[in-house]
Backbone as CSV, one residue per row, in Angstrom:
resi,resn,N_x,N_y,N_z,CA_x,CA_y,CA_z,C_x,C_y,C_z
1,MET,117.182,94.287,92.712,116.120,94.994,93.394,115.142,93.974,93.971
2,PRO,114.859,94.059,95.286,113.934,93.096,95.878,112.507,93.313,95.373
3,LEU,111.793,92.227,95.235,110.413,92.296,94.785,109.514,92.676,95.952
4,SER,108.472,93.417,95.651,107.505,93.740,96.691,106.158,94.054,96.074
5,HIS,105.138,93.844,96.873,103.796,94.233,96.477,103.652,95.734,96.763
6,HIS,102.649,96.339,96.161,102.405,97.764,96.341,100.972,98.015,96.791
7,PRO,100.595,97.497,97.983,99.225,97.726,98.431,98.958,99.217,98.628
8,LEU,97.737,99.620,98.340,97.394,101.029,98.415,97.580,101.587,99.831
9,VAL,97.307,100.794,100.845,97.483,101.290,102.216,98.958,101.535,102.536
10,LYS,99.835,100.859,101.835,101.276,101.094,101.996,101.713,102.309,101.167
11,GLU,101.101,102.472,99.992,101.426,103.599,99.123,100.924,104.918,99.708
12,PHE,99.772,104.876,100.355,99.155,106.079,100.941,98.766,105.814,102.392
13,PRO,99.749,105.674,103.282,99.434,105.321,104.674,98.538,106.340,105.377
14,GLU,98.590,107.584,104.950,97.765,108.621,105.576,96.280,108.440,105.273
15,TYR,95.950,107.590,104.304,94.569,107.351,103.915,94.067,105.958,104.312
16,GLN,94.758,105.275,105.209,94.389,103.899,105.557,92.930,103.771,105.972
17,GLU,92.490,104.621,106.870,91.106,104.538,107.346,90.114,104.847,106.234
18,LYS,90.425,105.856,105.420,89.520,106.221,104.333,89.457,105.110,103.288
19,ILE,90.570,104.459,103.015,90.587,103.336,102.072,89.653,102.235,102.563
20,ARG,89.780,101.867,103.819,88.933,100.809,104.378,87.459,101.206,104.343
21,LYS,87.184,102.451,104.673,85.795,102.939,104.681,85.208,102.909,103.271
22,LEU,85.961,103.424,102.296,85.460,103.448,100.925,85.302,102.043,100.350
23,GLN,86.203,101.148,100.703,86.074,99.766,100.221,84.777,99.141,100.718
24,ALA,84.392,99.480,101.939,83.185,98.904,102.530,81.912,99.584,102.037
25,GLU,82.008,100.878,101.709,80.791,101.653,101.442,80.597,102.091,99.997
26,ASP,81.638,102.030,99.179,81.554,102.548,97.812,81.911,101.429,96.829
27,SER,80.906,100.914,96.129,81.137,99.767,95.243,82.071,100.117,94.075
28,HIS,82.010,101.349,93.583,82.911,101.768,92.501,84.364,101.748,92.984
29,PHE,84.607,102.355,94.138,85.952,102.366,94.721,86.414,100.934,94.989
30,ALA,85.531,100.116,95.556,85.886,98.734,95.875,86.263,97.950,94.613
31,GLY,85.540,98.181,93.517,85.866,97.509,92.262,87.215,97.930,91.711
32,LEU,87.498,99.225,91.797,88.803,99.720,91.347,89.917,99.152,92.223
33,MET,89.681,99.083,93.520,90.678,98.518,94.435,90.932,97.047,94.125
34,GLU,89.870,96.320,93.845,90.014,94.900,93.523,90.875,94.729,92.270
35,ARG,90.609,95.538,91.250,91.405,95.467,90.023,92.856,95.846,90.301
36,TYR,93.076,96.890,91.102,94.435,97.323,91.452,95.178,96.184,92.151
37,GLU,94.529,95.553,93.114,95.172,94.470,93.859,95.465,93.260,92.972
38,MET,94.552,92.959,92.038,94.788,91.856,91.103,95.985,92.161,90.201
39,LEU,96.052,93.387,89.694,97.185,93.786,88.856,98.488,93.722,89.641
40,ASP,98.465,94.239,90.858,99.667,94.243,91.687,100.160,92.822,91.917
41,ASP,99.243,91.906,92.192,99.625,90.514,92.405,100.179,89.888,91.129
42,GLU,99.528,90.157,90.002,100.006,89.597,88.737,101.401,90.124,88.393
43,ILE,101.628,91.409,88.578,102.944,92.005,88.316,103.993,91.362,89.213
44,TYR,103.677,91.212,90.487,104.608,90.581,91.423,104.956,89.162,90.966
45,ARG,103.933,88.399,90.585,104.157,87.014,90.178,104.984,86.927,88.892
46,ILE,104.782,87.862,87.977,105.597,87.882,86.745,107.041,88.206,87.097
47,GLU,107.229,89.228,87.927,108.597,89.624,88.299,109.314,88.542,89.096
48,ALA,108.552,87.714,89.817,109.133,86.612,90.585,109.298,85.353,89.736
49,ASN,108.993,85.474,88.449,109.080,84.352,87.508,108.154,83.194,87.872
50,GLU,107.043,83.507,88.527,106.057,82.478,88.844,105.121,82.231,87.662
51,ILE,104.901,83.269,86.848,104.095,83.125,85.636,104.838,83.807,84.490
52,PRO,104.747,83.234,83.302,105.477,83.803,82.171,104.761,85.022,81.572
53,ALA,105.554,85.972,81.114,105.022,87.139,80.389,106.193,87.841,79.724
54,ASP,105.927,88.432,78.571,106.991,89.191,77.924,107.043,90.606,78.520
55,ASP,108.108,91.312,78.207,108.330,92.646,78.778,107.226,93.631,78.407
56,LEU,106.722,93.531,77.190,105.669,94.441,76.751,104.409,94.260,77.590
57,HIS,104.033,93.026,77.822,102.847,92.748,78.643,103.050,93.276,80.063
58,LEU,104.213,93.045,80.623,104.518,93.523,81.971,104.419,95.041,82.043
59,GLU,104.957,95.720,81.060,104.897,97.188,81.055,103.462,97.691,80.936
60,GLU,102.641,97.015,80.143,101.230,97.403,80.022,100.513,97.240,81.357
61,LEU,100.791,96.143,82.053,100.187,95.932,83.365,100.614,97.021,84.345
62,LYS,101.884,97.379,84.306,102.381,98.430,85.200,101.739,99.774,84.894
63,LYS,101.541,100.067,83.621,100.882,101.322,83.237,99.450,101.348,83.750
64,GLU,98.754,100.226,83.617,97.376,100.166,84.105,97.338,100.336,85.626
65,ARG,98.292,99.713,86.323,98.341,99.844,87.785,98.564,101.299,88.186
66,VAL,99.463,101.987,87.497,99.720,103.400,87.804,98.471,104.238,87.548
67,HIS,97.804,103.968,86.442,96.573,104.706,86.123,95.522,104.481,87.213
68,LEU,95.352,103.231,87.634,94.392,102.931,88.694,94.794,103.600,90.000
69,LYS,96.074,103.583,90.295,96.550,104.221,91.524,96.245,105.713,91.498
70,ASP,96.453,106.357,90.378,96.133,107.782,90.238,94.637,108.027,90.425
71,THR,93.815,107.179,89.817,92.363,107.310,89.937,91.925,107.131,91.382
72,LEU,92.443,106.103,92.028,92.094,105.854,93.419,92.554,107.003,94.316
73,TYR,93.723,107.534,94.061,94.224,108.666,94.841,93.295,109.870,94.707
74,GLN,92.844,110.146,93.505,91.920,111.266,93.294,90.628,111.050,94.083
75,LEU,90.132,109.827,94.109,88.933,109.534,94.883,89.191,109.702,96.385
76,LEU,90.372,109.345,96.829,90.713,109.488,98.251,90.820,110.947,98.676
77,LYS,91.260,111.784,97.771,91.433,113.202,98.104,90.102,113.933,98.265
78,HIS,89.017,113.380,97.728,87.707,114.058,97.786,86.852,113.562,98.910
């Protein structure tokens, strides 16, 4: 399976403009986005064997990313 990043604008293309607007205007949303992007990058780097991590740690990071993605999606819908 090829490795890929999961940027929110790619996950929710219909919300691209709203994502950019909220990142610029809503500090809470921007902080959550920053954490999501950091997690996504760390997961990618682990899967690419650029940084070491055990499977349990990787799964925890993925769970946190999914939780953040759900939270961000709920904010986008409102």
